C-alpha positions as CSV (number, residue, x, y, z in Angstrom):
1,M,54.0,-16.2,79.9
2,A,53.2,-19.0,77.5
3,R,49.4,-18.4,78.0
4,R,49.9,-14.7,77.1
5,S,51.8,-15.7,73.9
6,V,49.0,-18.0,72.8
7,V,46.4,-15.3,73.4
8,L,48.4,-12.8,71.4
9,F,48.9,-15.3,68.6
10,I,45.1,-16.0,68.4
11,L,44.5,-12.2,68.3
12,I,46.9,-11.8,65.4
13,I,45.2,-14.7,63.5
14,C,41.8,-13.1,64.1
15,G,43.1,-9.7,62.9
16,V,44.5,-11.2,59.7
17,L,41.3,-13.1,58.9
18,G,39.2,-10.0,59.6
19,A,41.4,-7.9,57.3
20,F,41.1,-10.6,54.6
21,Y,37.3,-10.7,54.7
22,F,37.1,-6.9,54.9
23,V,39.3,-6.3,51.8
24,R,37.7,-9.0,49.7
25,P,34.3,-7.3,49.1
26,N,36.1,-4.1,48.2
27,K,37.9,-6.0,45.5
28,S,34.6,-7.3,44.2
29,V,33.3,-3.7,44.1
30,V,36.3,-2.5,42.2
31,A,35.9,-5.4,39.7
32,N,32.2,-4.5,39.3
33,D,33.1,-0.9,38.7
34,V,35.7,-1.9,36.1
35,N,33.1,-4.1,34.3
36,S,30.6,-1.3,34.4
37,L,33.0,1.1,32.8
38,K,33.8,-1.4,30.1
39,T,30.1,-2.0,29.4
40,S,29.5,1.7,29.3
41,A,32.4,2.2,26.9
42,L,31.1,-0.5,24.6
43,N,27.6,0.9,24.7
44,S,28.9,4.4,23.9
45,S,31.0,3.0,21.0
46,S,27.9,1.1,19.7
47,A,25.8,4.1,19.9
48,T,28.4,6.2,18.0
49,E,28.6,3.6,15.3
50,E,24.8,3.5,15.0
51,A,24.6,7.3,14.8
52,E,27.3,7.4,12.1
53,S,25.5,4.6,10.2
54,G,22.2,6.5,10.4
55,Q,23.9,9.7,9.1
56,Q,25.4,7.8,6.2
57,A,22.0,6.2,5.4
58,A,20.3,9.6,5.5
59,A,23.0,11.0,3.2
60,E,22.4,8.2,0.7
61,I,18.7,8.7,0.7
62,S,19.1,12.5,0.2
63,K,21.5,11.8,-2.7
64,V,19.0,9.5,-4.4
65,L,16.1,12.0,-3.9
66,N,18.2,14.8,-5.3
67,S,19.4,12.8,-8.3
68,S,15.8,11.9,-9.2
69,A,14.6,15.5,-9.0
70,P,14.6,17.6,-12.2
71,K,17.8,19.6,-12.4
72,E,18.6,22.7,-14.3
73,R,21.5,22.3,-16.8
74,T,23.7,24.9,-18.3
75,I,25.5,24.6,-21.6
76,S,28.3,27.1,-22.3
77,N,28.1,29.3,-25.3
78,A,30.7,27.8,-27.7
79,R,31.0,30.9,-29.8
80,L,31.5,33.5,-27.2
81,G,33.1,31.5,-24.4
82,K,32.0,34.1,-22.0
83,N,28.9,34.6,-19.8
84,D,26.1,34.0,-22.3
85,V,24.7,30.5,-21.8
86,L,21.8,28.3,-22.9
87,T,19.9,27.2,-19.8
88,I,17.9,24.0,-19.9
89,D,15.4,22.7,-17.4
90,E,12.3,20.5,-17.5
91,K,10.0,23.5,-18.0
92,T,11.7,24.3,-21.3
93,L,11.6,20.8,-22.7
94,E,8.7,19.2,-24.6
95,S,8.2,15.6,-25.6
96,S,7.4,14.9,-29.3
97,A,6.3,11.8,-31.2
98,L,9.1,12.8,-33.6
99,F,11.6,11.5,-31.2
100,T,9.8,8.3,-30.0
101,G,12.3,5.8,-28.6
102,T,15.0,8.3,-27.9
103,R,15.9,10.9,-25.2
104,W,15.6,13.9,-27.5
105,K,13.0,16.5,-26.6
106,V,12.0,19.8,-28.3
107,L,13.6,22.8,-26.6
108,K,11.0,25.6,-26.3
109,N,11.5,29.3,-26.6
110,T,14.6,28.7,-28.7
111,T,15.2,28.6,-32.4
112,A,18.1,28.0,-34.8
113,L,19.1,30.5,-37.5
114,Q,21.5,29.8,-40.3
115,K,24.8,31.6,-40.0
116,G,24.7,32.3,-43.7
117,A,22.0,34.9,-43.1
118,G,24.3,36.9,-40.9
119,E,24.4,37.5,-37.2
120,P,20.8,37.7,-35.8
121,K,19.3,40.6,-33.8
122,Q,18.1,38.3,-31.1
123,K,20.3,37.3,-28.2
124,I,22.6,34.5,-29.2
125,L,22.5,31.8,-26.6
126,S,24.8,29.2,-28.1
127,E,26.0,27.8,-31.4
128,V,25.6,24.5,-33.2
129,T,27.2,23.5,-36.5
130,G,26.2,26.1,-39.0
131,Y,23.5,27.7,-36.8
132,Y,23.0,30.3,-34.1
133,L,20.7,29.4,-31.3
134,V,18.7,32.4,-30.2
135,E,15.8,33.3,-27.8
136,D,12.4,33.1,-29.5
137,S,9.0,33.4,-27.9
138,Q,7.3,32.1,-31.0
139,E,6.5,28.4,-30.7
140,N,8.1,26.1,-33.2
141,D,5.6,23.4,-34.3
142,P,6.9,20.1,-35.8
143,R,3.6,20.1,-37.8
144,Q,4.4,23.5,-39.3
145,F,8.1,23.2,-40.2
146,Y,10.0,25.9,-42.0
147,F,13.6,25.4,-43.2
148,S,14.4,28.9,-42.1
149,R,13.3,28.1,-38.5
150,P,14.6,24.7,-37.6
151,L,13.6,23.0,-34.3
152,V,16.1,23.0,-31.4
153,A,16.3,19.7,-29.4
154,Y,18.0,18.5,-26.3
155,E,19.4,15.0,-25.5
156,S,19.6,14.4,-21.8
157,R,21.9,11.4,-21.8
158,L,24.6,13.0,-23.9
159,D,23.8,16.4,-22.5
160,V,23.9,18.0,-26.0
161,V,21.8,20.4,-28.0
162,G,20.9,19.7,-31.6
163,V,19.2,21.3,-34.6
164,V,16.4,19.5,-36.5
165,T,17.1,20.4,-40.1
166,G,14.0,18.9,-41.7
167,T,16.1,16.2,-43.5
168,F,15.5,12.5,-43.1
169,T,18.0,9.7,-43.7
170,V,16.3,6.8,-45.4
171,T,17.8,3.3,-45.9
172,L,16.0,1.2,-48.6
173,R,15.6,-2.5,-48.6
174,E,17.6,-4.8,-50.8
175,G,16.4,-4.7,-54.4
176,F,15.1,-1.1,-54.3
177,N,16.7,2.0,-55.7
178,E,16.1,5.8,-55.7
179,E,13.2,5.6,-58.2
180,V,10.8,4.4,-55.4
181,L,11.5,7.7,-53.5
182,H,10.8,9.8,-56.5
183,G,7.4,8.1,-56.7
184,I,6.4,9.4,-53.2
185,E,4.4,12.6,-53.7
186,G,5.8,15.7,-52.2
187,L,9.2,14.1,-51.4
188,K,12.5,15.7,-52.5
189,V,15.8,13.7,-52.7
190,L,18.7,15.9,-51.5
191,S,21.6,13.4,-52.0
192,S,22.2,9.7,-52.2
193,S,24.7,6.9,-51.4
194,P,23.4,4.0,-53.6
195,E,26.2,1.7,-52.6
196,I,24.8,1.6,-49.0
197,R,21.2,2.1,-50.1
198,T,21.1,5.4,-48.1
199,Y,19.3,8.6,-49.2
200,Y,18.8,12.0,-47.7
201,V,15.3,13.4,-48.3
202,T,12.9,16.2,-47.2
203,A,9.6,17.7,-48.3
204,A,9.5,19.5,-51.6
205,Q,7.5,22.4,-50.2
206,E,7.2,24.2,-46.9
207,P,5.7,24.5,-44.4
208,F,5.2,20.8,-43.9
209,S,4.7,18.4,-41.0
210,L,7.8,16.5,-39.9
211,L,5.5,14.0,-38.2
212,E,3.5,13.2,-41.3
213,L,6.5,12.9,-43.5
214,Q,8.2,10.6,-41.0
215,E,5.1,8.4,-40.9
216,V,4.8,8.3,-44.7
217,L,8.4,7.1,-45.0
218,R,8.0,4.5,-42.3
219,K,4.9,3.0,-44.0
220,E,6.6,2.8,-47.4
221,P,7.3,-1.0,-48.1
222,S,10.6,-0.3,-49.8
223,V,12.0,1.6,-46.8
224,E,14.0,-0.3,-44.2
225,N,14.9,2.5,-41.8
226,V,14.1,6.1,-41.3
227,R,16.0,8.6,-39.1
228,I,15.5,12.3,-38.6
229,E,18.7,14.3,-38.9
230,I,19.8,16.2,-35.8
231,L,22.9,18.3,-36.1
232,S,24.9,18.9,-32.9
233,R,28.4,19.8,-32.0
234,R,29.2,16.1,-32.4
235,Y,27.0,15.8,-35.4
236,E,24.5,13.4,-33.9
237,K,21.8,11.6,-35.9
238,N,18.7,10.2,-34.3
């Protein structure tokens, strides 16, 4: 009887040990599976973040490229306030030595007509202080300027349209007065502010070259500064 009990006890011990060793590898497998799932989840999250980062980078690049490309701008017609507009793009703009050092450019296919002459027959695109801006296929040449057909210009930074009236603002150096301006052939003094040595001048006859007149004034020893007048809705001066 005692021997049978011993044999039974040994069998039970063997069974317990067998079960222990049988279950242990399974736990290892489960642990490995869990670790694999965690690794997969981390890799998936990393891949998602990389994809999102790539999309953001692509969006930024696209934004930069689009911002550097020439864009069409539209300026509402201040007079009508309806559908008529003045459309501006790079094709309608032309650089001129008249505006060297500034962002102003000549606006082609457009001219300015004084309101005092009545409403024009041409299509009115917009309006600037004292002028209608109208469509015009005739080229306006700064070297052949007429007071009745002022140049129209556009400034990209301020996003404004202006009218080149043919008038120059001249500031004289200390010790000089209006008499030196009267000594310049073909020059006409329109008005003056002697207290600040500032004078408004233009050519005595038309047509004349805005470029040549500007150069003559800049080379005059008595002249400290020369600016061409550009009227806009904000009354800008170059």
